[in-house]
VOBA-875645 format. One line per 8 residues: number of its first residue (from 1); their letters; for each residue x, y, z of N, C-alpha, C. Coordinates in steps of 0.02 Angstrom, whole numbers, always signed. Each point is the difference from the previous one (the first is absolute). Layout:
NUM = A = X,Y,Z,X,Y,Z,X,Y,Z | ...
# end
This chain:
1 = XXXXXXXX = +924,+8642,+7965,-17,-32,-46,-66,-55,+28 | -1,+8,+57,-72,-61,+20,-75,+59,-37 | +17,+68,-16,-64,+29,-26,+14,-11,-51 | +44,+6,-57,+2,-40,-68,-14,-60,-38 | -37,-38,+50,-18,-82,-16,+82,-52,-2 | +34,+30,+25,+39,-67,+13,+4,-40,+79 | -52,+28,+26,-7,-60,+72,+10,-89,-35 | -26,-9,-38,+18,-87,+25,+62,-7,-32
9 = XXXXXXXX = +53,+49,-16,+75,-21,-24,+58,+25,+64 | -51,+62,+34,+20,+0,+55,+16,-62,+63 | -91,-14,+7,+12,-47,+20,+24,-62,+1 | +23,-24,-53,+40,-49,-37,+77,-4,+29 | +37,+71,+9,+58,+13,+13,-9,-2,+76 | -58,+18,+28,+23,-6,+97,-25,-49,+1 | -46,-59,-40,+19,-77,+33,+74,-39,-15 | +28,+63,-42,+60,-56,-12,+61,+32,+51
17 = XXXXXXXX = -21,+49,+43,+50,+3,+15,+17,-26,+77 | +38,+29,+36,+1,-51,+63,-33,+35,+43 | -25,-39,+58,-58,+25,+35,+13,+57,+28 | -64,+34,+15,+28,+74,+49,+50,-27,+58 | -9,-27,+41,+56,-5,+50,+92,-4,-34 | +0,-7,-55,+46,-3,-15,+9,+59,-54 | -22,+25,-20,+22,+68,-22,-43,+50,+23 | +31,+81,-38,-21,+52,+23,-23,+42,-69
25 = XXXXXXXX = -80,+15,-17,-20,+29,-23,-43,+58,-7 | +12,+33,-57,-22,+84,+24,-23,+39,-65 | -57,+32,-6,-51,+3,-51,+18,+108,-9 | -9,+28,-35,+8,+66,+3,-38,+13,-50 | -47,+54,-23,-46,+8,+2,-25,+84,+1 | +0,+60,-72,-33,+37,+39,-44,+13,+1 | -74,-51,-22,-66,+13,+4,-3,-76,+30 | -51,-13,+65,+8,-67,+30,-80,-7,+29
33 = XXXXXXXX = -30,-9,-75,-90,-24,+9,-27,-49,+52 | -46,+18,+39,-25,-57,+53,+11,-60,-48 | -26,-33,-52,+21,-57,-31,+40,-48,-9 | +75,+72,-34,+77,-19,+9,-3,-30,+74 | -17,+55,+43,+35,-16,+78,-22,-69,+16 | -64,-34,-19,-35,-76,+18,+71,-73,-40 | +27,+39,-60,+31,-18,-21,+69,-15,+19 | +30,+57,+48,+71,+18,+35,-22,-34,+45
41 = XXXXXXXX = -33,-14,+57,-29,-39,+65,+23,-85,-19 | -17,-21,-40,+8,-62,-26,+88,-16,-44 | +6,+34,-4,+78,-1,-36,+47,+19,+58 | -16,+45,+28,+54,+24,+52,+4,-26,+93 | +19,-13,+14,+7,-27,+79,+77,+47,+53 | -18,+28,+64,-29,+12,-13,-34,+53,-48 | -77,+23,-7,-18,+57,-36,+1,+53,+48 | +34,+54,-34,+16,+67,+16,-17,+72,-29
49 = XXXXXXXX = -49,+20,+10,-22,+47,-55,+45,+92,+23 | +50,+33,-42,+30,+63,+30,-38,+29,-68 | -9,+75,+13,-20,+46,-24,+21,+56,+2 | +19,+24,-56,+37,+99,+0,-4,+34,-26 | -23,+35,+41,-59,+53,-15,-54,-22,-4 | -42,+67,-40,-78,-8,-3,-16,-50,-17 | -41,-65,-22,-29,-40,-12,-54,+32,-43 | +4,-19,-61,-49,+30,-48,+3,+107,-25
57 = XXXXXXXX = +70,+25,+32,+1,+47,-6,+65,+18,-44 | +14,+67,-43,+36,+29,-1,+47,+44,+7 | +57,+11,-14,+46,+27,+18,-33,+61,+15 | +20,+64,+28,-62,+69,+11,+52,+43,-85 | +48,-2,-11,+19,+23,-67,-54,-4,-58 | -41,-67,+15,-12,-21,-98,-98,+5,+37 | -4,+17,-77,-74,+41,-7,-22,-42,-45 | -61,-34,+34,-50,-27,-33,-65,+28,-27
65 = XXXXXXXX = +13,-11,-89,-66,+22,-19,-32,-65,-33 | -65,+7,-20,-48,-53,-25,-18,+72,-47 | -4,-28,-82,-28,+36,-38,-76,-69,-36 | -59,+24,-17,-35,-43,-17,+18,+9,-68 | -7,-54,-28,+28,+3,-104,-32,-53,-8 | -21,+26,-73,-46,-77,-25,+65,-32,-37 | -73,-46,-21,+30,-78,-15,+62,+17,-45 | +2,+30,-66,+20,+39,-42,+85,+12,-4
73 = XXXXXXXX = +36,-59,-26,+88,+33,+22,+18,+64,-31 | -48,-6,-35,+10,+92,-54,+2,+28,+56 | -63,+2,+23,+2,+67,+50,+51,+1,+71 | +3,-73,+10,+71,+1,+71,+33,+33,-17 | +26,-24,-63,+64,+31,-36,+13,+88,+20 | -56,+27,-46,-29,+63,+23,+36,+25,+57 | -12,-37,+67,-14,+40,+87,+70,-23,+3 | +37,-46,-32,+76,-29,+19,+43,+68,-39
81 = XXXXXXXX = -42,+24,-39,+64,+35,-42,-18,+81,+58 | -35,+6,+7,-11,+62,+28,+8,-13,+89 | +1,-78,+12,+49,+21,+72,+77,+19,-17 | +39,-34,-45,+52,+13,-51,-2,+107,+20 | -56,-7,-19,+18,+89,+7,+11,+48,+54 | -42,-71,+33,+20,+51,+85,+47,+28,+46 | +68,-51,-31,+57,-10,+45,+51,-53,-42 | +42,+51,+18,+87,-46,-44,+16,-56,+49
89 = XXXXXXXX = +36,-40,-54,+28,-60,+66,-34,-83,-75 | +7,-50,+57,+9,-49,-40,-64,-23,+17 | -54,-27,-41,-45,-60,+7,-19,-53,-26 | -23,-22,+51,-3,-91,+28,-84,-9,-34 | -21,-30,-29,-54,-13,-31,-5,-68,-4 | -70,-28,+26,-13,-88,+17,-45,+6,-46 | +3,-64,-44,-64,-9,-52,-28,-74,+13 | -65,-43,-27,-1,-63,+39,+22,-51,-88
97 = XXXXXXXX = +20,+40,-65,+1,-34,-24,+65,+11,-55 | +16,-65,-16,+86,+7,-42,-27,+67,-77 | -32,-21,-5,-20,+51,-104,-7,+42,+62 | -46,+22,+33,+16,+77,+15,+43,+33,+32 | +43,-38,+45,+51,+32,+18,+47,+35,-97 | +20,-48,-43,+21,+22,-73,-48,+38,+25 | -67,+19,-25,-37,+50,-63,+27,+51,+50 | -18,+18,+74,+11,+47,+31,+69,+24,-6
105 = XXXXXXXX = +52,-36,+11,+89,+38,-25,-16,+25,-65 | -34,-26,-33,+2,-6,-102,-25,+88,-5 | -71,-3,+41,-34,+54,-3,+7,+53,+29 | +35,+12,+67,+86,+70,+29,+49,+1,-48 | +16,-54,-22,+49,+51,-44,+3,+9,-67 | -65,-35,-40,+1,+20,-42,-58,+60,-10 | -48,+15,+16,-49,+42,+25,+33,+51,+44 | +9,+6,+60,+14,+40,+35,+79,-2,+11
113 = XXXXXXXX = +45,+16,-32,+70,-20,+19,+32,+2,+34 | -40,-48,+48,+28,-18,+55,+64,-49,+4 | +68,-18,+27,+36,-29,+20,-32,-73,+28 | +1,-54,+3,-46,-38,+1,+10,-86,+13 | +5,-57,+35,+46,-50,+1,-64,-49,+11 | -33,-56,-14,-32,-59,+41,+33,-59,-3 | -7,-36,+52,+12,-70,+27,-50,-29,+26 | +6,-58,-22,-66,-42,+6,+31,-102,-17
121 = XXXXXXXX = -52,-37,+8,+46,-69,-20,+7,-12,-43 | -31,+35,-84,+13,-12,-76,+81,+32,+5 | +32,+43,+42,+58,+33,-19,+63,-67,+27 | +36,+7,-5,+46,-31,+9,+45,+22,+65 | +24,-51,+52,+45,+16,+63,+30,+67,-2 | +84,-3,-82,+18,+59,-3,-39,+67,-35 | -42,-8,-46,-61,+63,+2,-12,+47,+58 | -41,-59,+67,-16,+20,+46,+35,+46,+21
129 = XXXXXXXX = +73,-41,+18,+65,+44,+54,+21,+74,-59 | +18,-6,-48,+1,+55,-57,-42,+50,+20 | -85,-15,+1,-42,+36,-6,+18,+57,+92 | +0,-58,+32,-20,-2,+74,+90,+42,+17 | +35,+11,-32,+57,+33,-3,-10,+61,+0 | -15,+24,-61,+10,+54,-35,-73,+67,+30 | -46,-71,+12,-48,+50,+68,+43,+30,+65 | +38,-50,+33,+18,-7,+54,+81,+92,-48
137 = XXXXXXXX = +1,+1,-35,+45,+37,-15,-10,+68,-20 | -80,-7,-8,-15,+74,-28,-6,+9,-68 | +26,-59,-43,-10,+2,-75,-40,+18,-25 | -81,-39,+37,-60,-1,-28,-31,+2,+50 | -72,+37,+5,-41,+48,+43,-50,-58,+56 | -28,-54,-39,-42,-25,-17,+11,-78,+20 | -13,-44,+34,-31,-54,-13,-29,-46,+3 | -35,-20,-70,-42,-46,+23,-2,-65,+6
145 = XXXXXXXX = -11,-20,+38,-9,-100,+32,-92,-40,+35 | +22,-46,-17,-50,-35,+22,+13,-25,+60 | -32,-54,+47,+14,-17,+67,+91,-42,+18 | +47,-5,-76,+46,-20,-5,+49,+36,+45 | -37,+91,+17,+52,+41,+46,-20,+8,+40 | -70,-4,+13,-52,+5,+83,+40,+0,+69 | +64,-54,-1,+26,-20,+57,+68,+15,-27 | +20,+43,+75,+85,-29,+3,+42,+74,-22
153 = XXXXXXXX = -30,+55,-67,+28,+62,-19,+1,+28,+55 | +74,+23,+1,+23,+71,+55,+12,+39,-62 | -29,+37,-16,+17,+52,-35,-5,+63,+19 | +45,+52,+29,+19,+66,+38,-29,+52,-34 | -33,+44,+18,-28,+77,-61,-49,-39,-32 | -42,-21,-7,-56,-13,-27,-54,+61,+25 | -19,+38,-38,-69,+16,+18,-53,-3,-8 | -60,-77,-42,-33,-22,-7,-7,-73,-28
161 = XXXXXXXX = -59,-45,+39,+9,-52,+3,-98,+4,-36 | +20,-22,-45,-73,+0,-32,-29,-51,-18 | -46,-45,+44,-42,-55,+3,-59,+8,-81 | +29,-20,-84,-23,+39,-30,-75,-58,+0 | +4,-64,+30,-57,-40,+24,+18,-43,+52 | -56,-8,+29,-47,-14,+49,+46,-89,+18 | +18,-5,+74,+45,-52,-2,-55,-73,+6 | +33,-44,-41,-60,-34,-5,+16,-51,+59
169 = XXX = -60,-19,+85,-4,-24,+36,-31,-77,-9 | -5,-51,+39,-9,-44,+23,-70,+6,+49 | -4,+32,+19,-27,+11,+78,-78,+32,-12
# end
């Protein structure tokens, strides 16, 4: 939440808490860049960092590939469809914009006959939960999502995770 622009709200919450001598505060993060660690030092007393695994690495069973793509979403979609043909299983596709998520889902379903769902901020919570349920159950093969799903998803047996758009960073 710190790296997503919620720093002022988190500072307000921390100021309203009892002093650090009268409470325990824990911070968990899958990623912990230097800027966020500096903020954590302000909030946590004593500050203790515990890393699990190698920082900045992936699990041995994960293969990472970078494919250079033109900025045109139609050409990127062709690459996604080609990746779907490489291996069976579920695919999670991340895009930057809500309308792109809907567009990709519609193209996969209508043009390529691929069962797909989309989740983003314009979908209701019940619609997002239904899409996730269908994806987890294997009723749809592709889940197209914005950063609304970038954290906290634990879905077994995902064959591909595709970042169709490069993540935007303030750094």
